C-alpha positions in Angstrom: -150.6 -57.5 -133.4 -150.8 -56.5 -137.0 -148.1 -56.1 -139.6 -147.1 -52.7 -140.9 -147.6 -52.8 -144.7 -146.4 -49.3 -145.7 -144.5 -46.4 -144.4 -141.1 -45.5 -143.1 -139.3 -47.9 -140.7 -136.5 -46.5 -138.5 -133.6 -48.3 -136.9 -131.6 -46.5 -134.3 -127.8 -46.9 -134.1 -126.7 -47.6 -130.5 -122.9 -47.9 -131.2 -120.2 -46.7 -133.5 -120.6 -49.8 -135.8 -122.1 -48.3 -138.9 -124.1 -51.4 -139.7 -127.6 -51.2 -138.3 -127.8 -54.9 -137.8 -124.7 -56.9 -136.7 -125.4 -58.8 -133.5 -129.1 -59.6 -133.8 -130.3 -63.2 -133.4 -130.9 -65.0 -136.7 -132.6 -68.3 -137.5 -130.8 -71.4 -139.0 -131.1 -69.8 -142.5 -129.4 -66.5 -141.4 -132.6 -64.5 -141.3 -133.3 -61.9 -138.6 -135.5 -62.8 -135.7 -137.3 -59.9 -134.1 -135.0 -56.9 -134.5 -136.3 -53.7 -132.9 -137.4 -50.8 -135.1 -140.0 -48.0 -135.0 -142.8 -47.5 -137.5 -146.4 -46.2 -137.8 -148.6 -47.7 -140.5 -148.7 -45.4 -143.5 -146.5 -42.7 -142.0 -143.3 -41.1 -143.3 -143.1 -38.6 -140.4 -139.7 -39.3 -138.8 -140.3 -37.2 -135.7 -143.7 -38.9 -135.0 -142.3 -42.4 -135.6 -139.4 -41.8 -133.2 -141.7 -40.9 -130.3 -140.9 -43.2 -127.5 -137.5 -44.4 -128.9 -135.0 -44.3 -126.0 -132.1 -41.9 -126.7 -129.6 -44.6 -126.1 -131.2 -46.6 -129.0 -130.2 -43.9 -131.5 -127.2 -42.3 -129.8 -125.2 -42.7 -133.1 -128.0 -41.7 -135.4 -130.7 -43.6 -137.3 -131.2 -45.4 -140.6 -134.4 -45.7 -142.4 -136.1 -47.9 -144.9 -139.7 -48.6 -145.9 -142.1 -51.4 -145.0 -142.6 -52.0 -148.7 -138.9 -52.7 -149.4 -138.7 -55.0 -146.3 -141.7 -57.0 -147.5 -140.3 -57.2 -151.1 -137.2 -58.8 -149.6 -139.2 -61.4 -147.7 -139.3 -59.6 -144.3 -142.1 -58.6 -142.0 -142.7 -55.5 -139.8 -144.8 -56.5 -136.8 -146.3 -53.9 -134.5 -145.0 -54.6 -131.0 -145.6 -51.6 -128.7 -143.7 -51.6 -125.4 -144.2 -49.4 -122.3 -143.2 -45.9 -123.3 -142.7 -46.7 -127.0 -146.1 -47.0 -128.8 -144.3 -47.1 -132.2 -142.0 -50.0 -131.4 -142.0 -52.8 -134.0 -140.1 -56.0 -134.8 -138.7 -56.9 -138.2 -137.9 -60.5 -139.1 -137.3 -62.7 -142.1 -134.5 -60.6 -143.7 -131.0 -61.9 -144.3 -128.5 -59.7 -142.4 -127.0 -58.4 -145.7 -130.4 -57.4 -147.0 -131.3 -55.7 -143.7 -128.1 -53.7 -143.7 -128.5 -52.8 -147.4 -132.1 -51.7 -146.9 -131.1 -49.5 -143.8 -127.9 -48.0 -145.3 
């Protein structure tokens, strides 16, 4: 799968914790490993990007960032469609504090 290089990236909030990233798996350097998000290359259309995102995954709202900002901080946005969610992606390579700041 290809990387998303530009456009809006959406992270759903599935609990009352206001931090978008809190219990995700990280590597030995404290960087995210494959956290779920939604994105479409080059798109800023929130409604289109959210197509397929399960309601439980954004029950407490959403937070957005951009692929460009994620890349600038050393992260990646990898297309990773799953059944029913063609816009599903994975982000990795960001420190938790950077991820939470970018999606605040």
